[in-house]
C-alpha positions in Angstrom: 146.6 -58.1 65.1 149.2 -56.7 64.2 148.1 -55.3 61.5 145.5 -53.9 63.0 147.9 -52.3 65.3 150.2 -51.0 62.5 147.0 -49.5 60.8 145.7 -47.3 63.7 149.0 -46.3 64.8 149.1 -45.2 61.2 145.8 -43.4 60.7 146.6 -41.8 64.1 149.7 -40.1 63.1 148.2 -38.7 59.6 145.3 -37.4 61.7 148.0 -35.4 64.0 149.9 -34.4 60.7 147.1 -33.2 59.2 146.3 -30.9 62.4 149.0 -29.6 62.9 149.5 -29.0 58.9 146.6 -26.7 59.6 147.3 -25.3 62.5 151.1 -24.2 61.5 148.9 -23.1 58.2 146.8 -20.5 60.3 149.6 -19.3 62.9 151.2 -18.4 59.6 149.0 -16.6 58.3 148.6 -14.9 61.9 152.5 -14.1 62.0 152.2 -12.5 58.1 149.3 -10.5 58.7 151.0 -8.8 62.6 154.0 -7.9 60.4 152.3 -6.3 58.0 149.8 -4.5 60.0 153.0 -2.7 61.8 153.8 -1.1 58.5 150.3 -0.3 57.6 150.4 -2.8 54.4 147.2 -5.4 54.5 147.6 -9.0 52.5 146.8 -12.9 52.1 149.1 -15.9 52.6 148.2 -19.1 50.9 149.4 -21.9 51.9 148.2 -25.2 49.5 150.1 -28.3 50.7 149.0 -30.6 48.4 150.0 -28.6 45.6 153.1 -27.5 47.3 152.6 -24.3 47.2 152.8 -20.5 49.0 150.9 -18.1 47.3 151.4 -14.1 48.5 149.5 -11.3 48.3 150.3 -8.1 49.2 147.9 -4.7 49.2 150.1 -1.5 49.6 147.8 2.0 50.8 148.8 4.0 48.2 148.0 1.7 45.7 144.7 3.5 44.2 144.4 1.0 41.9 143.4 -2.0 44.2 145.6 -4.8 42.2 147.9 -7.0 44.6 152.0 -6.1 44.9 152.3 -10.2 43.2 156.5 -9.2 42.6 157.8 -9.1 46.4 161.2 -7.0 45.2 159.3 -4.0 44.9 158.7 -4.4 49.0 161.6 -3.3 51.5 162.0 -3.8 54.5 162.4 -7.8 56.1 159.6 -9.9 57.4 160.7 -12.0 59.3 160.6 -12.6 63.2 
């Protein structure tokens, strides 16, 4: 009975963690895109919890080659709220 209660509690915590992770991922994307829009830039942020990676692609408006910026050192300004 105690083992079952612990398993149920663990499963509840796991589901809550996954929900929070998904919500955080969505909020990060919205905030990132909001900051980019203020600068007239478009972009994409990808969070991969499984591989523990964060990928950022930024499309500059004057970039006629339609290629994403991969080197963030070329960007100026701050994206911190």
